[in-house]
N, C-alpha and C positions, 0 to 999 in steps of 0.2 A: 251328794253326786260325786260318788269318789272320796274324797278329802275336803272338796268343797262345800260348804254351806249354802242351801239355796233358801231356807226358811227357817223362821223361828217364831214361837210365840209363848207368852205366856198367860197363865188363868188361874182362877181358885179352884182348888181341890173341890171333889162334888160338883162341878159345874162344866156345861159343854162349852168348849170351843175349838175353832179351827185355824188348820195351818194351810195359809196359802201358797201356792206352787204355781209359779209365773212358768208359763211354756214347758209344760212338764214332758217329761219323756214317755212315752207310752212301752207298755209290757206286750210282747208278744212272743210265740214260738222261734221267729226269726231273731228278735231282740229283747230277750227277758228281762229288761232294765227293771231293777229293784232299788227304791230308795232306802238308803239306813237310817234310822228314827232312834233319836235317845230320847227317853222322858227322865226328867230329875226333879225330885220331890226335895222342897226346901221348906224350913221350918220361917216362924215370924221375921227371924232375924238373917235369915237369907241362908244359914248353915246347911248343907246337903244330908237330906237325911235316908235317902235311897234312891236307886238310878235302876234304869232297865234299860235295854237296848232291844230292836226288834227289827221289823222291814214291812213295807208296802211295795205294792205295784198299781200301776194307774192303767187301767184298759177298759173299755167299753165294749157290750157285747149287745147287740139287737139283732129284730129282723129289719129289713129292707127290700125295697124293689132293685134288682139289676137287670135292665133291658126289659122291663117289664115283669120279673119275674121275683117271686120272694125267695130271699136267701140270708143266712145268718151273717150279719157282719162284725168283723172283728176289727174296731176301730174305724168305723165308716169303709172297710172295704171287706170285700167278697174276699175270705181264704175258704178253700174248699179243704172240709175236714176228712181228712184220710187217718182212719186210728185203727187199733186195735182193741179186741174185747179183752178185758184182764180180770181174770177170777181172784188172783192172788192167793193161791195155794201153794204148799210146799209140801214134799216127800216127808220131812219129819216133824215139822211143827204145824202141819195141815193150814193153818190160816193165820200163822203166826213165822213170821221172817226171821232165819236162824238169827242173823246180824241186819246193824242199818246198812252195811256195807251191798248185802244181799236185795235187801228192799230199794237200792238205789240201782242196781244192776240192770232190774228189768225196767226202768225208765229209763236207763243209758241206753240199752238194746232198742225199747223201741225209739228213741231219737237217732240212734247210731241205723238204724233200717229206714230213716227218711220219714216215717211218720210225725205226726205234728198233733196227735190226739190218741187220748186212753179212756176207755169206758171202761170204770170201776165197777164191776159186775156184780151184786149180791154181796156186797160187804162193804164196810167203810176201812180205812187204814189209819196205823199211827199217824202224829201230825207230821211226822219226819217226812214220809212218803209225799206228802202232799208241799213241804220245804221244798224235797227236789224237786217236784214240779215244778213248782214257782220258780226256783232258782236256775234250772236249766232249759227250762221252756218247752211246756208240753200242756197241750190243754186237757182240763178233765170233764167228761161227761160223769156223774155220782150218782149210784144207783140207792135207792132203799131195800135194803136187803126184806124178801117178802115174807108175810106168812104164807106158808106153805098149805098144810092138810086142812080139808073141808070142817074137820071136828074142832080145829083150832080158831075158827072163826065165830069168835065169838063178842059180845059188848065190850069185855075186858081186853082181849086183845085188838079189836079194833082201837081202843081208846089209847093201849099202849102202842101201837102204830103211830097214831099222830103223837102222842108225845115225842115218842124217839125220833120219827122224822123230823122235828121242830129243834130237838137237840142236835141230831147229825148237821142241819142247815145253821145254826147257830153256832156250833165249833168248829165249822170250817168255812164261815162269811168272810175271810180276809183273806181267804187264799186266790191270789188272780186268776190260777191258773183254772180253776173250777168255773167252768163257763154255762155247764148245763145239770140240771137234777133231773131225774127220772125216780119219780115217785114208785110206780106200778112197770114190771116188763111180763109180757105175754100173758096178762091177766090172772098171774099167779097170785094168789088172795085178794085179789083185788076187791075193791068194794067203794062205793062212791066216789067213781074215777073222777068225773066231770068236775064235783067240788071240789075233790082233794087237789087236783091239776091247779084248779082258780085259786084256790088257797094258796099253794106254792106260790103261782106268780104275783100275788097281790102280797105275800110275806118277803118273798124278795126278788122284786122286779126288775134287779140289775143283771140278771140271767136270764138264760131260756130255759124253757120247761116241756121235757117229753114226757107227757102224762102218763103212756100204756105203751110201752117200746115194743112195736111188732104187733102191736093190735087195734092200735087208733085205726089202721087202714084194713084190719083183717076182715073178709065177707062175712065171715062165719059170728064173729064180734057183732059188726055191724047189725046183721039180722039180729040177731040175740038181744042185741043192748042199745044200737043204734049208734052214730057215731058222735063221740062226746063234742066234737067240734070246736074245743076250744084246745090250750096249749099251742107252742111254736111250731110243732113239727108234725108232719103225716109221715108215718113211720111204718118201716116193712122188715121182716127178717125172711130172707130167702136164700135156702141152702139147698145147691152151690150159691145160683144167683150168679151175676146181680141182674141178670133180665128179669123183668117183672115189677122193678122197684117202684117206688111210691112216686107220684109228681105232686107238686105242690098246688095249694089252690089259693084263694084270694087271701088269705091270713095266715097260711102256716107254710112252713118250707119244707121242701122232701128230703128224707134221712132212710138210709138203709143201715137200720140199728145193728144188723146182723148180717153176715152173708159170707160164702167159701166155705172153711171147714176142712180144705183137703188135708189128708194126713200122710204121714211117712212112719213105715216101721223103722226102729233103729234099735236093734239087737243090743241087751246090755242095759238099755234104759227106759227100759219101757215096765208099768207096773204088772204085777203079776197076775193078771187078769186077761180075760178076752179083750181084746183092744179092739176101737173102731174110731171110726171118723167118716166125714160125708164122701167119702169117695179117696183113694189110696194111689199115690203114687210112687214109681219103684225106686227113685232116686232123687237126691237133690237137688240136681242140675232139672228133672222134669219137672219137680213138683214147684221150682223156682218160675221155671217156665209157664206154669199152670197159672203162676199167680199172675205172671206178667199177662197174662192171655185176659184174667178176670177182670186185671185193673187198665187195660186197654176198653174194656165193655163200660164199664165205670167212667172212665174219660166220655164216652161218647153220650154217655146218660146224664152226666154233667153237662156238657156242651147242648146237648140237643132236646133232653127232656125234664130239665130243671132241677137234677139231683144236687145235693150240697152237702152232705155227708154219707161217707162209705167206711162200716167198721167190720173189719175183717175178724173171724174168728180162728186163732187166739194167739196172744202172746206166748204160752206155754202149754207142753200138754199137762193134761189134768187127770193124775190117774190112769182108768182108761180110755181117756180122750188124745187120741195121737194127732190132734191138729193143729199144734201149737208150731211157732216158727223157732222156737228151741225145746228141746227134751226137758222133762218134768223136773230133772235135776241140774238143770241150766248148763249141762257140760257139753253138748252137740246143736251147734247151730244146724237146724233143719233146711232151710233157704240158703240160698248165696247172698249173703247179707246187703254188698254193696250192689248188685243186682236190683234187688227189692228198694232199696233206697234211689237209686236212678229211676226206678219206675214210680214210686210214689211222688219223688221231687218235681217230674217230669209233669205228673196231671197237677199235682198243685201250683207250678208254673202256669199251667194251661188254664187255671181258674182264674187266675190274677189279669190274665187276657181278655177276658168276657167284657163286655161293653157296657 
């Protein structure tokens, strides 16, 4: 705890031992407290042979009822999750950020705009991304990249999917910022949804699971496959939305896994193709006004329809998609960020007032 040692323990290599922390300080977006941890390896004579320093955060995420409504709880408190869909694309490196500072910038922008969540969409990032999410205080929903084309849906690719999904979960298990796993999105490359959703929850019961974002509450999907009925969320994607969002059921919270997607053309900062969005506003001010209107509706859905998560599309423009809150090159902020922060924080504050 800063320079104060709060706990220490010794044990034999190759064995499991536990480090007790009395009255722990919990991690949250508002207070992303992290404990520093030093591990020392000594020989039989007590001589130091190796040392490594790391960190950990302590937080609990689970479902619970708030005034009879199933909602996600962070450290036993409902925190309305207001987030951005984040694809993590870059004009030069495509899926690779040019520098660590660039990687950090997207998290800082998200925080500066008053969001408390980022949904890492269809990719995983280097561990430094999650380090900064842990350090700066940002909730993360982590997607599994999809098997896309039907002709790739083979026994071999299904096996690879399971192997890689487990590897992703293992790789990022210790990041306190990651609060939800998303194995499938909109039925892209989906198979054995109910079984994989259940396996994900059983393998990591410390986090929430959104089994098939956008489709586990889709009428056409339910008609064809039935409602999987498991996982922690009844999830819908609506453009522009947010009206029509899911409502919670007796065991799952309601989430709006994607909505919004309103765009703004910024000459000189667009990909050289036909650009599009789910609606276009003419100015930065009008786009911000539109966002405020959508979030006013989100607040009503939170208060009166049980909505617990709202994820806006998206952090940055991505090639032909011009619906980011910043341009693809990160050079021009397309909304009035301070106003966006006020809007987001007002919704989050209202959520904390719910009985």
